[in-house]
All heavy atoms as TSV, in Angstrom:
chain	resi	resn	atom	element	x	y	z
A	1	MET	N	N	14.906	-5.244	21.327
A	1	MET	CA	C	14.558	-6.424	20.551
A	1	MET	C	C	15.548	-6.557	19.389
A	1	MET	O	O	15.872	-5.597	18.724
A	1	MET	CB	C	13.132	-6.278	20.024
A	1	MET	CG	C	12.679	-7.452	19.241
A	1	MET	SD	S	10.917	-7.231	18.903
A	1	MET	CE	C	10.686	-8.577	17.831
A	2	THR	N	N	16.001	-7.759	19.163
A	2	THR	CA	C	16.957	-8.010	18.082
A	2	THR	C	C	16.304	-8.847	16.993
A	2	THR	O	O	15.534	-9.737	17.276
A	2	THR	CB	C	18.161	-8.826	18.597
A	2	THR	OG1	O	18.102	-8.969	19.980
A	2	THR	CG2	C	19.443	-8.229	18.177
A	3	ASN	N	N	16.647	-8.506	15.773
A	3	ASN	CA	C	16.190	-9.317	14.650
A	3	ASN	C	C	17.299	-10.283	14.272
A	3	ASN	O	O	18.402	-9.863	13.937
A	3	ASN	CB	C	15.847	-8.442	13.444
A	3	ASN	CG	C	14.588	-7.648	13.679
A	3	ASN	OD1	O	13.711	-8.088	14.405
A	3	ASN	ND2	N	14.500	-6.487	13.086
A	4	VAL	N	N	16.991	-11.545	14.354
A	4	VAL	CA	C	17.968	-12.563	13.993
A	4	VAL	C	C	17.506	-13.209	12.704
A	4	VAL	O	O	16.380	-13.700	12.605
A	4	VAL	CB	C	18.104	-13.630	15.102
A	4	VAL	CG1	C	19.082	-14.718	14.690
A	4	VAL	CG2	C	18.525	-12.978	16.401
A	5	VAL	N	N	18.379	-13.196	11.710
A	5	VAL	CA	C	18.048	-13.800	10.421
A	5	VAL	C	C	18.853	-15.074	10.277
A	5	VAL	O	O	20.067	-15.070	10.454
A	5	VAL	CB	C	18.370	-12.826	9.255
A	5	VAL	CG1	C	18.114	-13.483	7.920
A	5	VAL	CG2	C	17.561	-11.553	9.406
A	6	ARG	N	N	18.170	-16.142	9.986
A	6	ARG	CA	C	18.838	-17.436	9.786
A	6	ARG	C	C	19.584	-17.400	8.469
A	6	ARG	O	O	19.034	-17.039	7.440
A	6	ARG	CB	C	17.775	-18.535	9.781
A	6	ARG	CG	C	18.256	-19.895	9.357
A	6	ARG	CD	C	18.869	-20.630	10.534
A	6	ARG	NE	N	18.940	-22.045	10.283
A	6	ARG	CZ	C	19.982	-22.641	9.700
A	6	ARG	NH1	N	20.994	-21.940	9.285
A	6	ARG	NH2	N	19.984	-23.943	9.540
A	7	LEU	N	N	20.850	-17.773	8.489
A	7	LEU	CA	C	21.646	-17.857	7.277
A	7	LEU	C	C	21.698	-19.309	6.816
A	7	LEU	O	O	21.974	-20.206	7.609
A	7	LEU	CB	C	23.057	-17.325	7.519
A	7	LEU	CG	C	23.140	-15.866	7.953
A	7	LEU	CD1	C	24.588	-15.479	8.219
A	7	LEU	CD2	C	22.527	-14.956	6.907
A	8	TYR	N	N	21.413	-19.528	5.578
A	8	TYR	CA	C	21.398	-20.874	5.014
A	8	TYR	C	C	22.559	-21.039	4.042
A	8	TYR	O	O	22.938	-20.103	3.352
A	8	TYR	CB	C	20.089	-21.120	4.261
A	8	TYR	CG	C	18.881	-21.140	5.149
A	8	TYR	CD1	C	18.179	-19.971	5.430
A	8	TYR	CD2	C	18.442	-22.324	5.721
A	8	TYR	CE1	C	17.065	-19.985	6.246
A	8	TYR	CE2	C	17.329	-22.349	6.544
A	8	TYR	CZ	C	16.640	-21.179	6.806
A	8	TYR	OH	O	15.551	-21.199	7.619
A	9	THR	N	N	23.081	-22.234	3.984
A	9	THR	CA	C	24.116	-22.547	3.004
A	9	THR	C	C	23.434	-23.157	1.778
A	9	THR	O	O	22.307	-23.657	1.877
A	9	THR	CB	C	25.121	-23.567	3.568
A	9	THR	OG1	O	24.442	-24.816	3.780
A	9	THR	CG2	C	25.753	-23.067	4.860
A	10	PRO	N	N	24.099	-23.116	0.634
A	10	PRO	CA	C	23.521	-23.769	-0.554
A	10	PRO	C	C	23.218	-25.250	-0.304
A	10	PRO	O	O	22.211	-25.767	-0.790
A	10	PRO	CB	C	24.600	-23.593	-1.616
A	10	PRO	CG	C	25.305	-22.330	-1.215
A	10	PRO	CD	C	25.320	-22.377	0.298
A	11	THR	N	N	24.025	-25.914	0.490
A	11	THR	CA	C	23.790	-27.327	0.805
A	11	THR	C	C	22.489	-27.506	1.578
A	11	THR	O	O	21.728	-28.437	1.316
A	11	THR	CB	C	24.970	-27.901	1.616
A	11	THR	OG1	O	26.166	-27.725	0.861
A	11	THR	CG2	C	24.779	-29.367	1.921
A	12	GLU	N	N	22.234	-26.617	2.529
A	12	GLU	CA	C	20.984	-26.691	3.301
A	12	GLU	C	C	19.782	-26.448	2.401
A	12	GLU	O	O	18.753	-27.121	2.530
A	12	GLU	CB	C	20.991	-25.678	4.438
A	12	GLU	CG	C	21.944	-26.021	5.555
A	12	GLU	CD	C	22.025	-24.910	6.577
A	12	GLU	OE1	O	22.354	-23.768	6.207
A	12	GLU	OE2	O	21.759	-25.200	7.762
A	13	VAL	N	N	19.896	-25.495	1.493
A	13	VAL	CA	C	18.802	-25.208	0.568
A	13	VAL	C	C	18.546	-26.429	-0.319
A	13	VAL	O	O	17.395	-26.820	-0.541
A	13	VAL	CB	C	19.091	-23.946	-0.276
A	13	VAL	CG1	C	18.024	-23.733	-1.327
A	13	VAL	CG2	C	19.184	-22.724	0.632
A	14	ASP	N	N	19.612	-27.054	-0.788
A	14	ASP	CA	C	19.463	-28.274	-1.600
A	14	ASP	C	C	18.781	-29.387	-0.810
A	14	ASP	O	O	17.921	-30.099	-1.337
A	14	ASP	CB	C	20.825	-28.771	-2.089
A	14	ASP	CG	C	21.436	-27.869	-3.141
A	14	ASP	OD1	O	20.705	-27.057	-3.752
A	14	ASP	OD2	O	22.662	-27.975	-3.351
A	15	ARG	N	N	19.154	-29.542	0.454
A	15	ARG	CA	C	18.538	-30.570	1.299
A	15	ARG	C	C	17.045	-30.311	1.482
A	15	ARG	O	O	16.218	-31.226	1.395
A	15	ARG	CB	C	19.225	-30.620	2.670
A	15	ARG	CG	C	18.658	-31.709	3.596
A	15	ARG	CD	C	19.274	-31.636	4.990
A	15	ARG	NE	N	19.115	-30.342	5.635
A	15	ARG	CZ	C	17.996	-29.924	6.228
A	15	ARG	NH1	N	16.909	-30.670	6.221
A	15	ARG	NH2	N	17.954	-28.740	6.819
A	16	LEU	N	N	16.692	-29.031	1.698
A	16	LEU	CA	C	15.282	-28.686	1.860
A	16	LEU	C	C	14.508	-28.917	0.569
A	16	LEU	O	O	13.352	-29.357	0.601
A	16	LEU	CB	C	15.146	-27.230	2.330
A	16	LEU	CG	C	15.636	-26.994	3.759
A	16	LEU	CD1	C	15.731	-25.506	4.037
A	16	LEU	CD2	C	14.730	-27.682	4.762
A	17	TRP	N	N	15.133	-28.634	-0.571
A	17	TRP	CA	C	14.483	-28.921	-1.855
A	17	TRP	C	C	14.269	-30.424	-2.004
A	17	TRP	O	O	13.209	-30.870	-2.434
A	17	TRP	CB	C	15.296	-28.389	-3.030
A	17	TRP	CG	C	14.699	-28.863	-4.320
A	17	TRP	CD1	C	15.165	-29.855	-5.127
A	17	TRP	CD2	C	13.482	-28.408	-4.914
A	17	TRP	NE1	N	14.316	-30.037	-6.192
A	17	TRP	CE2	C	13.267	-29.155	-6.085
A	17	TRP	CE3	C	12.548	-27.438	-4.557
A	17	TRP	CZ2	C	12.167	-28.966	-6.905
A	17	TRP	CZ3	C	11.446	-27.248	-5.384
A	17	TRP	CH2	C	11.270	-28.008	-6.538
A	18	ASP	N	N	15.275	-31.211	-1.648
A	18	ASP	CA	C	15.168	-32.669	-1.754
A	18	ASP	C	C	14.013	-33.209	-0.907
A	18	ASP	O	O	13.309	-34.127	-1.329
A	18	ASP	CB	C	16.476	-33.343	-1.347
A	18	ASP	CG	C	17.583	-33.123	-2.361
A	18	ASP	OD1	O	17.282	-32.758	-3.528
A	18	ASP	OD2	O	18.766	-33.313	-1.994
A	19	GLU	N	N	13.829	-32.638	0.276
A	19	GLU	CA	C	12.706	-33.056	1.129
A	19	GLU	C	C	11.374	-32.795	0.429
A	19	GLU	O	O	10.486	-33.654	0.432
A	19	GLU	CB	C	12.736	-32.316	2.467
A	19	GLU	CG	C	13.844	-32.760	3.389
A	19	GLU	CD	C	13.876	-31.964	4.690
A	19	GLU	OE1	O	12.920	-31.195	4.964
A	19	GLU	OE2	O	14.868	-32.097	5.428
A	20	TYR	N	N	11.238	-31.613	-0.143
A	20	TYR	CA	C	10.000	-31.282	-0.859
A	20	TYR	C	C	9.833	-32.164	-2.095
A	20	TYR	O	O	8.760	-32.714	-2.346
A	20	TYR	CB	C	9.978	-29.801	-1.252
A	20	TYR	CG	C	8.830	-29.473	-2.163
A	20	TYR	CD1	C	7.538	-29.419	-1.674
A	20	TYR	CD2	C	9.024	-29.257	-3.526
A	20	TYR	CE1	C	6.466	-29.147	-2.500
A	20	TYR	CE2	C	7.959	-28.983	-4.359
A	20	TYR	CZ	C	6.685	-28.929	-3.844
A	20	TYR	OH	O	5.625	-28.671	-4.669
A	21	ALA	N	N	10.904	-32.313	-2.862
A	21	ALA	CA	C	10.840	-33.089	-4.106
A	21	ALA	C	C	10.476	-34.546	-3.839
A	21	ALA	O	O	9.749	-35.162	-4.631
A	21	ALA	CB	C	12.167	-32.988	-4.848
A	22	GLU	N	N	10.954	-35.086	-2.729
A	22	GLU	CA	C	10.619	-36.473	-2.384
A	22	GLU	C	C	9.114	-36.630	-2.170
A	22	GLU	O	O	8.506	-37.601	-2.626
A	22	GLU	CB	C	11.381	-36.896	-1.132
A	22	GLU	CG	C	11.146	-38.331	-0.734
A	22	GLU	CD	C	11.933	-38.740	0.490
A	22	GLU	OE1	O	12.895	-38.043	0.853
A	22	GLU	OE2	O	11.585	-39.775	1.078
A	23	LEU	N	N	8.523	-35.662	-1.476
A	23	LEU	CA	C	7.072	-35.703	-1.260
A	23	LEU	C	C	6.316	-35.547	-2.583
A	23	LEU	O	O	5.305	-36.207	-2.810
A	23	LEU	CB	C	6.661	-34.608	-0.274
A	23	LEU	CG	C	7.128	-34.821	1.165
A	23	LEU	CD1	C	6.984	-33.532	1.963
A	23	LEU	CD2	C	6.354	-35.950	1.811
A	24	ALA	N	N	6.812	-34.682	-3.450
A	24	ALA	CA	C	6.165	-34.481	-4.752
A	24	ALA	C	C	6.276	-35.747	-5.611
A	24	ALA	O	O	5.317	-36.131	-6.285
A	24	ALA	CB	C	6.787	-33.290	-5.466
A	25	ARG	N	N	7.437	-36.393	-5.582
A	25	ARG	CA	C	7.616	-37.637	-6.351
A	25	ARG	C	C	6.692	-38.740	-5.852
A	25	ARG	O	O	6.240	-39.586	-6.631
A	25	ARG	CB	C	9.069	-38.105	-6.280
A	25	ARG	CG	C	9.996	-37.341	-7.195
A	25	ARG	CD	C	11.364	-38.003	-7.278
A	25	ARG	NE	N	12.050	-38.067	-5.999
A	25	ARG	CZ	C	12.833	-37.101	-5.528
A	25	ARG	NH1	N	13.053	-36.003	-6.233
A	25	ARG	NH2	N	13.430	-37.241	-4.357
A	26	ALA	N	N	6.411	-38.738	-4.566
A	26	ALA	CA	C	5.528	-39.756	-4.003
A	26	ALA	C	C	4.150	-39.711	-4.660
A	26	ALA	O	O	3.478	-40.741	-4.777
A	26	ALA	CB	C	5.409	-39.581	-2.495
A	27	LEU	N	N	3.747	-38.530	-5.108
A	27	LEU	CA	C	2.447	-38.405	-5.781
A	27	LEU	C	C	2.414	-39.166	-7.106
A	27	LEU	O	O	1.357	-39.630	-7.529
A	27	LEU	CB	C	2.116	-36.932	-6.040
A	27	LEU	CG	C	1.720	-36.128	-4.819
A	27	LEU	CD1	C	1.667	-34.647	-5.166
A	27	LEU	CD2	C	0.390	-36.601	-4.278
A	28	ARG	N	N	3.564	-39.280	-7.773
A	28	ARG	CA	C	3.604	-40.035	-9.029
A	28	ARG	C	C	3.414	-41.528	-8.779
A	28	ARG	O	O	2.785	-42.217	-9.572
A	28	ARG	CB	C	4.925	-39.800	-9.740
A	28	ARG	CG	C	5.085	-38.411	-10.258
A	28	ARG	CD	C	6.350	-38.302	-11.102
A	28	ARG	NE	N	6.731	-36.906	-11.185
A	28	ARG	CZ	C	7.950	-36.462	-11.051
A	28	ARG	NH1	N	8.950	-37.293	-10.854
A	28	ARG	NH2	N	8.210	-35.179	-11.128
A	29	VAL	N	N	3.980	-41.995	-7.680
A	29	VAL	CA	C	3.888	-43.409	-7.338
A	29	VAL	C	C	2.520	-43.738	-6.744
A	29	VAL	O	O	1.946	-44.784	-7.041
A	29	VAL	CB	C	5.009	-43.791	-6.335
A	29	VAL	CG1	C	4.910	-45.239	-5.913
A	29	VAL	CG2	C	6.372	-43.496	-6.934
A	30	ARG	N	N	2.029	-42.817	-5.931
A	30	ARG	CA	C	0.735	-43.013	-5.262
A	30	ARG	C	C	-0.158	-41.802	-5.493
A	30	ARG	O	O	-0.255	-40.907	-4.652
A	30	ARG	CB	C	0.947	-43.208	-3.759
A	30	ARG	CG	C	1.595	-44.528	-3.413
A	30	ARG	CD	C	1.488	-44.841	-1.939
A	30	ARG	NE	N	0.148	-44.617	-1.404
A	30	ARG	CZ	C	-0.084	-44.326	-0.124
A	30	ARG	NH1	N	0.895	-44.225	0.737
A	30	ARG	NH2	N	-1.318	-44.136	0.303
A	31	PRO	N	N	-0.845	-41.752	-6.630
A	31	PRO	CA	C	-1.711	-40.602	-6.925
A	31	PRO	C	C	-2.792	-40.350	-5.868
A	31	PRO	O	O	-3.268	-39.232	-5.724
A	31	PRO	CB	C	-2.336	-40.965	-8.271
A	31	PRO	CG	C	-1.406	-41.963	-8.875
A	31	PRO	CD	C	-0.797	-42.704	-7.725
A	32	ASP	N	N	-3.137	-41.389	-5.108
A	32	ASP	CA	C	-4.147	-41.214	-4.063
A	32	ASP	C	C	-3.692	-40.232	-2.979
A	32	ASP	O	O	-4.517	-39.682	-2.245
A	32	ASP	CB	C	-4.511	-42.563	-3.426
A	32	ASP	CG	C	-3.322	-43.219	-2.739
A	32	ASP	OD1	O	-2.310	-43.495	-3.420
A	32	ASP	OD2	O	-3.411	-43.449	-1.511
A	33	LEU	N	N	-2.388	-39.988	-2.895
A	33	LEU	CA	C	-1.879	-39.037	-1.903
A	33	LEU	C	C	-2.351	-37.608	-2.176
A	33	LEU	O	O	-2.314	-36.768	-1.281
A	33	LEU	CB	C	-0.353	-39.072	-1.855
A	33	LEU	CG	C	0.268	-40.326	-1.236
A	33	LEU	CD1	C	1.789	-40.295	-1.381
A	33	LEU	CD2	C	-0.133	-40.474	0.225
A	34	ALA	N	N	-2.805	-37.352	-3.391
A	34	ALA	CA	C	-3.311	-36.016	-3.721
A	34	ALA	C	C	-4.520	-35.660	-2.853
A	34	ALA	O	O	-4.796	-34.492	-2.607
A	34	ALA	CB	C	-3.679	-35.933	-5.195
A	35	ASP	N	N	-5.225	-36.687	-2.370
A	35	ASP	CA	C	-6.392	-36.460	-1.515
A	35	ASP	C	C	-6.080	-36.655	-0.036
A	35	ASP	O	O	-6.982	-36.588	0.794
A	35	ASP	CB	C	-7.521	-37.418	-1.912
A	35	ASP	CG	C	-8.039	-37.139	-3.307
A	35	ASP	OD1	O	-8.067	-35.963	-3.716
A	35	ASP	OD2	O	-8.409	-38.106	-4.005
A	36	ASP	N	N	-4.827	-36.911	0.281
A	36	ASP	CA	C	-4.419	-37.166	1.658
A	36	ASP	C	C	-4.010	-35.853	2.326
A	36	ASP	O	O	-3.023	-35.227	1.938
A	36	ASP	CB	C	-3.255	-38.160	1.672
A	36	ASP	CG	C	-2.852	-38.540	3.074
A	36	ASP	OD1	O	-2.087	-37.772	3.694
A	36	ASP	OD2	O	-3.290	-39.602	3.538
A	37	ARG	N	N	-4.777	-35.459	3.310
A	37	ARG	CA	C	-4.526	-34.166	3.960
A	37	ARG	C	C	-3.147	-34.105	4.602
A	37	ARG	O	O	-2.430	-33.106	4.471
A	37	ARG	CB	C	-5.604	-33.890	5.006
A	37	ARG	CG	C	-5.379	-32.564	5.697
A	37	ARG	CD	C	-6.459	-32.233	6.672
A	37	ARG	NE	N	-6.108	-30.994	7.348
A	37	ARG	CZ	C	-6.976	-30.240	7.981
A	37	ARG	NH1	N	-8.241	-30.583	8.028
A	37	ARG	NH2	N	-6.588	-29.136	8.574
A	38	GLN	N	N	-2.740	-35.160	5.307
A	38	GLN	CA	C	-1.437	-35.151	5.975
A	38	GLN	C	C	-0.304	-35.005	4.964
A	38	GLN	O	O	0.662	-34.283	5.210
A	38	GLN	CB	C	-1.247	-36.405	6.807
A	38	GLN	CG	C	-2.096	-36.427	8.054
A	38	GLN	CD	C	-1.882	-37.681	8.874
A	38	GLN	OE1	O	-1.617	-38.751	8.337
A	38	GLN	NE2	N	-2.007	-37.544	10.181
A	39	HIS	N	N	-0.421	-35.683	3.834
A	39	HIS	CA	C	0.610	-35.577	2.809
A	39	HIS	C	C	0.662	-34.153	2.246
A	39	HIS	O	O	1.741	-33.591	2.062
A	39	HIS	CB	C	0.361	-36.583	1.681
A	39	HIS	CG	C	1.447	-36.583	0.657
A	39	HIS	ND1	N	2.652	-37.214	0.857
A	39	HIS	CD2	C	1.521	-36.007	-0.556
A	39	HIS	CE1	C	3.423	-37.018	-0.196
A	39	HIS	NE2	N	2.753	-36.296	-1.073
A	40	ASN	N	N	-0.500	-33.590	1.979
A	40	ASN	CA	C	-0.546	-32.227	1.444
A	40	ASN	C	C	0.005	-31.214	2.446
A	40	ASN	O	O	0.726	-30.290	2.062
A	40	ASN	CB	C	-1.975	-31.868	1.021
A	40	ASN	CG	C	-2.296	-32.413	-0.339
A	40	ASN	OD1	O	-1.910	-31.842	-1.338
A	40	ASN	ND2	N	-2.980	-33.557	-0.375
A	41	GLU	N	N	-0.324	-31.391	3.703
A	41	GLU	CA	C	0.212	-30.489	4.723
A	41	GLU	C	C	1.735	-30.622	4.820
A	41	GLU	O	O	2.439	-29.616	4.974
A	41	GLU	CB	C	-0.445	-30.763	6.070
A	41	GLU	CG	C	-1.889	-30.303	6.120
A	41	GLU	CD	C	-2.610	-30.708	7.388
A	41	GLU	OE1	O	-2.036	-31.485	8.204
A	41	GLU	OE2	O	-3.748	-30.259	7.585
A	42	ALA	N	N	2.232	-31.850	4.715
A	42	ALA	CA	C	3.682	-32.063	4.748
A	42	ALA	C	C	4.340	-31.389	3.547
A	42	ALA	O	O	5.415	-30.790	3.678
A	42	ALA	CB	C	3.994	-33.557	4.761
A	43	MET	N	N	3.696	-31.460	2.376
A	43	MET	CA	C	4.239	-30.800	1.186
A	43	MET	C	C	4.257	-29.287	1.363
A	43	MET	O	O	5.230	-28.630	0.994
A	43	MET	CB	C	3.424	-31.169	-0.061
A	43	MET	CG	C	3.722	-32.546	-0.590
A	43	MET	SD	S	2.920	-32.882	-2.179
A	43	MET	CE	C	3.744	-31.706	-3.234
A	44	ILE	N	N	3.196	-28.736	1.918
A	44	ILE	CA	C	3.117	-27.286	2.140
A	44	ILE	C	C	4.218	-26.846	3.098
A	44	ILE	O	O	4.919	-25.857	2.845
A	44	ILE	CB	C	1.724	-26.895	2.678
A	44	ILE	CG1	C	0.674	-27.076	1.583
A	44	ILE	CG2	C	1.727	-25.464	3.214
A	44	ILE	CD1	C	-0.760	-27.038	2.092
A	45	ARG	N	N	4.387	-27.591	4.195
A	45	ARG	CA	C	5.438	-27.230	5.165
A	45	ARG	C	C	6.819	-27.349	4.537
A	45	ARG	O	O	7.677	-26.471	4.731
A	45	ARG	CB	C	5.325	-28.102	6.413
A	45	ARG	CG	C	4.171	-27.716	7.329
A	45	ARG	CD	C	4.243	-28.440	8.659
A	45	ARG	NE	N	4.127	-29.882	8.518
A	45	ARG	CZ	C	2.970	-30.546	8.474
A	45	ARG	NH1	N	1.837	-29.881	8.575
A	45	ARG	NH2	N	2.967	-31.853	8.353
A	46	ALA	N	N	7.056	-28.419	3.774
A	46	ALA	CA	C	8.365	-28.620	3.148
A	46	ALA	C	C	8.649	-27.515	2.135
A	46	ALA	O	O	9.761	-26.985	2.069
A	46	ALA	CB	C	8.429	-29.994	2.478
A	47	HIS	N	N	7.647	-27.153	1.353
A	47	HIS	CA	C	7.856	-26.086	0.369
A	47	HIS	C	C	8.095	-24.755	1.061
A	47	HIS	O	O	8.939	-23.963	0.627
A	47	HIS	CB	C	6.672	-25.974	-0.599
A	47	HIS	CG	C	6.958	-25.033	-1.712
A	47	HIS	ND1	N	6.687	-23.689	-1.625
A	47	HIS	CD2	C	7.535	-25.231	-2.923
A	47	HIS	CE1	C	7.067	-23.100	-2.739
A	47	HIS	NE2	N	7.594	-24.013	-3.543
A	48	SER	N	N	7.385	-24.509	2.134
A	48	SER	CA	C	7.564	-23.266	2.884
A	48	SER	C	C	8.984	-23.157	3.439
A	48	SER	O	O	9.617	-22.093	3.356
A	48	SER	CB	C	6.542	-23.201	4.018
A	48	SER	OG	O	6.713	-22.047	4.778
A	49	ARG	N	N	9.492	-24.263	4.004
A	49	ARG	CA	C	10.868	-24.254	4.516
A	49	ARG	C	C	11.855	-23.998	3.388
A	49	ARG	O	O	12.797	-23.210	3.534
A	49	ARG	CB	C	11.191	-25.583	5.209
A	49	ARG	CG	C	10.517	-25.760	6.558
A	49	ARG	CD	C	11.024	-26.981	7.299
A	49	ARG	NE	N	10.777	-28.229	6.602
A	49	ARG	CZ	C	9.695	-28.987	6.745
A	49	ARG	NH1	N	8.738	-28.607	7.569
A	49	ARG	NH2	N	9.569	-30.117	6.074
A	50	PHE	N	N	11.651	-24.665	2.246
A	50	PHE	CA	C	12.536	-24.460	1.102
A	50	PHE	C	C	12.476	-23.011	0.624
A	50	PHE	O	O	13.506	-22.373	0.412
A	50	PHE	CB	C	12.188	-25.397	-0.057
A	50	PHE	CG	C	12.811	-24.964	-1.344
A	50	PHE	CD1	C	14.177	-25.127	-1.559
A	50	PHE	CD2	C	12.049	-24.361	-2.329
A	50	PHE	CE1	C	14.768	-24.692	-2.739
A	50	PHE	CE2	C	12.628	-23.926	-3.514
A	50	PHE	CZ	C	13.994	-24.088	-3.714
A	51	ALA	N	N	11.263	-22.478	0.451
A	51	ALA	CA	C	11.103	-21.120	-0.071
A	51	ALA	C	C	11.761	-20.090	0.855
A	51	ALA	O	O	12.411	-19.147	0.394
A	51	ALA	CB	C	9.621	-20.805	-0.264
A	52	LYS	N	N	11.599	-20.276	2.151
A	52	LYS	CA	C	12.200	-19.360	3.127
A	52	LYS	C	C	13.726	-19.393	3.016
A	52	LYS	O	O	14.379	-18.351	2.980
A	52	LYS	CB	C	11.748	-19.733	4.532
A	52	LYS	CG	C	12.294	-18.843	5.613
A	52	LYS	CD	C	11.759	-19.293	6.967
A	52	LYS	CE	C	12.359	-18.467	8.084
A	52	LYS	NZ	N	11.903	-18.916	9.395
A	53	ALA	N	N	14.276	-20.587	2.966
A	53	ALA	CA	C	15.731	-20.733	2.878
A	53	ALA	C	C	16.260	-20.194	1.552
A	53	ALA	O	O	17.279	-19.502	1.520
A	53	ALA	CB	C	16.127	-22.201	3.042
A	54	PHE	N	N	15.569	-20.492	0.471
A	54	PHE	CA	C	15.994	-20.033	-0.836
A	54	PHE	C	C	15.975	-18.509	-0.886
A	54	PHE	O	O	16.926	-17.886	-1.373
A	54	PHE	CB	C	15.091	-20.612	-1.927
A	54	PHE	CG	C	15.444	-20.129	-3.298
A	54	PHE	CD1	C	16.545	-20.630	-3.968
A	54	PHE	CD2	C	14.679	-19.156	-3.918
A	54	PHE	CE1	C	16.879	-20.182	-5.237
A	54	PHE	CE2	C	15.003	-18.688	-5.183
A	54	PHE	CZ	C	16.105	-19.211	-5.844
A	55	SER	N	N	14.906	-17.914	-0.390
A	55	SER	CA	C	14.804	-16.442	-0.395
A	55	SER	C	C	15.904	-15.807	0.437
A	55	SER	O	O	16.486	-14.802	0.050
A	55	SER	CB	C	13.441	-16.002	0.146
A	55	SER	OG	O	12.420	-16.382	-0.741
A	56	ALA	N	N	16.190	-16.402	1.593
A	56	ALA	CA	C	17.250	-15.861	2.442
A	56	ALA	C	C	18.604	-15.977	1.752
A	56	ALA	O	O	19.415	-15.062	1.805
A	56	ALA	CB	C	17.268	-16.610	3.790
A	57	LEU	N	N	18.840	-17.104	1.099
A	57	LEU	CA	C	20.110	-17.316	0.409
A	57	LEU	C	C	20.271	-16.343	-0.747
A	57	LEU	O	O	21.356	-15.817	-0.998
A	57	LEU	CB	C	20.208	-18.749	-0.110
A	57	LEU	CG	C	21.529	-19.146	-0.769
A	57	LEU	CD1	C	22.647	-19.142	0.267
A	57	LEU	CD2	C	21.395	-20.508	-1.417
A	58	GLU	N	N	19.170	-16.042	-1.430
A	58	GLU	CA	C	19.197	-15.137	-2.571
A	58	GLU	C	C	19.190	-13.666	-2.162
A	58	GLU	O	O	19.214	-12.790	-3.007
A	58	GLU	CB	C	17.999	-15.418	-3.492
A	58	GLU	CG	C	18.049	-16.779	-4.174
A	58	GLU	CD	C	19.174	-16.871	-5.172
A	58	GLU	OE1	O	19.254	-16.011	-6.067
A	58	GLU	OE2	O	19.985	-17.804	-5.055
A	59	GLY	N	N	19.082	-13.424	-0.859
A	59	GLY	CA	C	19.083	-12.047	-0.365
A	59	GLY	C	C	17.713	-11.388	-0.336
A	59	GLY	O	O	17.605	-10.190	-0.128
A	60	GLY	N	N	16.680	-12.184	-0.499
A	60	GLY	CA	C	15.328	-11.632	-0.520
A	60	GLY	C	C	14.672	-11.557	0.845
A	60	GLY	O	O	13.550	-11.158	0.976
A	61	LEU	N	N	15.402	-11.944	1.867
A	61	LEU	CA	C	14.798	-11.931	3.198
A	61	LEU	C	C	15.697	-11.209	4.169
A	61	LEU	O	O	16.876	-11.217	4.094
A	61	LEU	CB	C	14.560	-13.373	3.673
A	61	LEU	CG	C	13.651	-13.519	4.852
A	61	LEU	CD1	C	12.197	-13.357	4.417
A	61	LEU	CD2	C	13.837	-14.875	5.483
């Protein structure tokens, strides 16, 4: 069995942050999204992707 670690570039990490930040900004425009399950799930997934990439880039993974 081989362990394959995804390598991310700073540009990819920035793109993933932008995806998360866009969803977070949407809450300012539409506060009702705070109660929207699909929006919250999308934010959780986007943050998870960002956190994984950031940790890998920083050497934490």
